[in-house]
N, C-alpha and C positions, 0 to 999 in steps of 0.2 A: 410572294415577294419576288421582284425582278430587279435586275441591275442592267443599266445600259452601258455598252462599251462601243467606242468609236474606232472604226478601222476603215481607212480609205474613204472617209466621209459617209460610211454606212452605219447607222445606229442599230445595234443588235440587242435583242432582249435575251437576258440570261436568267433562267429560273433557279433559285436557291432553295426551293422547298422540297426537292427530291430527297427521298429517304431510303428507298430500297431499289433492288436491281431493276424491276419492271419500270418504276418511275424514271430512273436514269435512262434506260433503254428507249422508252417512248419519247422522252424529251430530246434525246440526241437525234433520233430519227426525224422528229418534227423540226429540230434546228437545222438539220441538213436539207430538208425539203424547202424550208423557207429561204435560207440564205445561200444554198448551193444547188439550186434546181437544175442547172445545166452541167454541173461538175459531176454529180453522182446522183443517180436515181434508181439504182438496183437494190432494192431492200428485201430481196429474197433471203430466206433463212440460210441458204447455203452459199451466198455470195461472200467473197473475201472482204468487202466493205462492212458487211454486217458482223464479221468476226471482230474487226477493230472496234466497231460501235459497242458490241456486247462486252469486249474486254475492258473498255473504258467504263461501262456501266458496272462491271464486276468490281473494278478498283474503287469506284465511287461508293458501292454498297458496302465493301469492307471498311473503308475509312469511316463511313457513317456509323457502322456498328461499333467500331472502337471509340468514336467520340461519345456515342450514347453510353457505352460501357464505362468509360472513364468518368463521365458525369454521374452515373448511377453509383459507382464505387466511392465517390466523394461524399455521399449522403449516407449517414449511418443506418437510417431506416431501410435502405435498399441495398447496402453493400453486401457482397457475398464472399469476397476473398478474405481469408483469415488475417492476412497482414494488414489490410485496410481496416477491417473491423477493430482489430486490436489497437491500431494507431489512433483512430478516431475516438474509441472508447476512452483510452488513456489521456487523450487531450482534453476530454470532458472531466477527467478526474476519477474515472472508474477503472479499477484494476481487475482484469479478468482473473478468474479463479482456475488455476491449473489442476487443483485437487481440493478436496474438502475433507477435513478430518472428522472422525467420530467424536462426539462429545457426550459427557455424562456429569451428573451431579453426585459426588461422593459424600458419604458420611465419614467424618473424621472423629476419632476418639482419642482421649488421653486421660490418665488418672493423675490426681494430685492428692497429697496427704491432707489430713484433717488438722485443724488448729481450733481449739475451743468448740469442737463439733461443727465447725464450718469449713468450707473449702479454703485451703491456703493457696491463693492465687499467685503467690510469689513463685510457685513452681509451674505456673501456667506457661506454656511454650508459645513461641511465634515460629511456626513452621514456614520456612521461606518458600516463596513461589519458585517453580521449577523442580519441585520434588517429583521424582518419577516412580510410578506404580505400574506393575506389569499384570496383564490379564493372564490367568493361569492356563486357559484352554488354547488360546491362540498365540500367546507370547507378545501380544501387542503392547507397546509402551504408551502410557498416558502421562501427561505432564500437568501439574497444577498451574493455573493462570494467575493466582494471587496469593498473598500471604494468608496463612491461617493463624490468626492471633487469638489465642484462647484467653488472653488477659482482658479482652474487651467484649462487650455485648451491646448490640444496637438493633433497632427494627430492621435495618438492612442486613445485618449480619448477626442474627441471634445466637446465643450460646445456651445450650441446655445443660442443667446440672442435676445429677441424681446420686444417691448413695450407692457406692460400689462395694464397700466392705465394712463390717462392723465388728466390734469386740465388746461382748456383754451388753449389746444394745446400743452402744455408742459408736457413731461412724468413725472409721479410721482412714478411709479413702473415699474420694468422690470421683465420679466419672463425668467428664466434660465432653460435650458433643457439639460439633459444628459441621457446616456443609461447605463444599468448595467445588468449583467447576473445573473439569479437566478436559483436555483434548488429546487425541492420539497424535503420534508422530515421533520419528527418530531424531535425536538431537546430535548434531555433529559440529565440528569447527573447521574452518579453512583460514589459511594465512596468505596474505598478499603483501609482497615487499615492494616499496616504492622508492625510486631514486630521486632525481631532480623533479621539481614541480612541473606538472603538465596540465594545462587548462582543460576542464571538462573530461577528465580521465574516466574511462569506462572499463569495468571488469566484469567477468561472468562467473557465477557460482558453478561449482562442479556437478552438483546433483540437480535433477529435475524434480518437479512436483514440490516446490518450496511452499511450505505453509506459512512460516513466519520467521523473520529475522529477529532473534532474541536480543542480541547485543553486538556491539562493535567497539573494540578497544585497541588503541595504538600502543606502541612500544613504551611510551612514557606514562601509560595508565589513563590517558584521557578517553572519555567516552565520545563516540560519534553517534549521532541520532538520525533516524530515518524520518523524513518529512514528506508531505504530499508534493511539495514543489520546492526547487532550490531557492526560490525567491522568498520562501517562508523562513525567517530567521529566529523564530521562537518556538519553544516546545513546552509542554506541560509535564511536570515531574511530581509524582506522589511521594511525600515524605511523611514520617511519623509525626503526629501532633504532640510535640513536647515543647518544653520551655525554651530549648536551644533553637528550634526551627521557627517557632512563632509564639512569643510570650503572651500575645493577646488572645489566641485561640485555645491555649492549653486548658482553660477552664472547661471546655467542651469535649475533652478527650475521651470521656466515657461514651459519648454517642457518636463522636467523629474521631476515630483513632488515627485517621490519615487526612492530610490536606493537600491540595494541589498548589503548586507554585509555578509561575511563569518564568521561564529561563530563556535568555537570549544566547544563542551559540552560533559560531561560525563553522563548527565541525559537524557537518550534516551531509546527508546523501539521499538520493531517491532510488527507488527500484522501478524497473521497467520489464515488462514481459514481452518477449519477441514472438515471432510466428512459430518458432520451434518449441514454445512453452519453456524457454530458458529464462532465468532471472538475471538481469543485468543490473549492476550497481553504477550509478552515475554520481560523480562529484562535481564541485563548483569550479570557479575560475580564479579563486584567490591564490596568490603566490607569495604572500608575505609570511615571514616566519614570526612576526611580532604580534602580540594581542592588539585588538582594535583600539583599546583604550590608551595604548602607548604610541599610536600614530597620530601626530598633531596635524589637523587640517591646515594646508598651506596653499594659497592661490597660485604660488609659483610652481607647484607641482602639476597644475592643470595646463596653464599656458594658453596660447592662441595660435592662430594660423599665420600670423604675420611672419615675414622672413626674419630668421635669426632668433625667434622667440622659442621657448620650450613648448613642446606640443604633446599633451597626453590626452587629447580629446578623443582618441580612439580607444581608450581603456574603459572598462566597466567601473562604475562607482556605486557604492552602497547609498541608496537614497535616504536612509535614516540618519547617517552621520557624515556623509560626504567624504568618506575615507576610501581611497582607492585600494584595489586588490582583494577585498573581501566580499564583494557583491556575489551573490549566488553560492556562497560557501567557500570553505577553504579547500584547496587542492592538496592532497596529502603528499608529503615529500620527506625523503630520508627517514622513513619509518616503516614498520610492519603492522598492518591492520589484521586483527583476529576477529573473524566473523563467527558467531555462534547462531545457528539456525536450526529449525526443525523442518523435516521433509517426510513425505510419505502420504498418509491418508488413503482414502479409497473405501470401497465397500467392505473389504475384508477386515477393516478395523472395527466394525460393528460387533459388539460382544454381548453376551447374555448378562443378566443381573447377578450380583454377588460373585463376580469373577475377577474384578479389579481389586486385588488384595495384597499382592506381593510387592513390598517396597524394595526398589533397586537403587535409589539414590535419594538422600534426604539431608537437609541441613536445618539447624535450629538457631534461634536467637533468644537468649535469656540472660538476665542480669543475676548471675549466680555468685557474686562476690561474698555475700553473707549467708549463703545457703549450704545445706548439707550436700556434699558432692554425691554421696550414695543416693539420696532422694532425688537429686537432679537427674542422675543417670537412670534411676527407676522410672522417672517421668518420661524420659526420652524413649526408653525401651517399651513403654506402654502404648505408644502411638500405633493406631490401627486405621486401615481404610477399607471401605467396601462400597459397592454401588447397588443400592436397593432397586434401581431400575436399569434396564439395558442401555448400553451406550449405542447411540444412533446418529444418523446424519452423515456418516461417511459415504463419499461417492467420488466418482471420477471427475475430471475437470468439466467446465462448462462447454457446451456446444457453441457453434458460431451464433445460432439464433438466441441462445440464452445470454450470451455476452451482449448481443445487440439490444435485446429487450431490457436487460438490467442497466446498461449504460443509458438508454433512453429514459428509463424511470429515474435513475440517479440525476441526470441532467435536469429533468423536469422538477424534481424535488429541490434541487439547488436553486433553480430559477424562482420557485415559489418562495423559498426562504429569503432570497435577496429582495424579492418584491415586497414581502411582508416587512422586512427590516427597513426598507426604504420608506414604506408607508408610515411606520412608527416614528422614524426620524422626522419625516415631513410633518406629521401630526403634532409632534412636540415642538416643532420649530414655528408653528403658526402663532401669531400674536394672540395673547389671551384677552 
């Protein structure tokens, strides 16, 4: 590729295909020979003129290198710098793993009294998620990831029942057994106080190697939810399948003890991992103190660019209801947010079988209004945990290459899912 430049009525050919030092040097020499034959003709390696030609070639080579480097760093498949890989991966929706906790499947036991020689499931407990069990050998803490509800049994979450104690051949106690998944990690809380609203506020958690943000609650008791993107204004919430939550699904509570409900919320945040493996919390741009449903859409609040007219065209608007100030979530103001999260993980969290047995924190849920308090307490005291297989999977954070490959795989999987969904939509839209 060449470009012509006109100088004093002389058309000069300039080559833009040079890439390295030798190409720049040779073309500069050729350029001088063609257009300045009488001005300079000493191209000896030791001549002063060659010093300037080679210095110009050196500058061109350096600039060419950085252009190539910047272009390469903009492509995830070829990027090498950690900051760039993290930025591109998270723009694709993939979050790098700074640590990996160890996981295990625990056997959970409890006893219930017998009634008419059958288990009295009124004393069956719902052991709440977040129960902490400690490994005896290493002191590693493991946390249950879901409720252990002994009241229900299904193909997904089966319950085993066997006789535990008898009196003259008649059973007096039954042993219930279930399984639950646990993962390692230390649980802690951090509090952040906010004053006046600030759009797109960002805070940083104090600990590194964050595994999961468990909850976020403000001073008024409102829950804030983690979402993949601030533009996502709905979350799924699992609730117990009872007549209060869903009268139509309660007939299937024996096989589906929990149901998912879609909830729209303006109290949301996203997490971002920076190049130092620190976790940042990002909030939205909403600055209204009133609920969405109490803000009445009014064209006068939008305005126009005409002189003397109200103008709000520079503000963000929620596309779902055309209400200003809540797009991309609410910005916290005049409140304190309490974050509960787990951190840690790593190779040292892998433990041997039958070692995760010591309960350090546990909570129950049981309707004990018409039950014997002594038997209820006996049921609670009977809860035991153990891991028949070793806890495994704990490792350090992902390398740059692992993040890159995982993000590419995630992006390709998402692209295939969108393509398949689009194909189904178009197929059903065809005239029959």
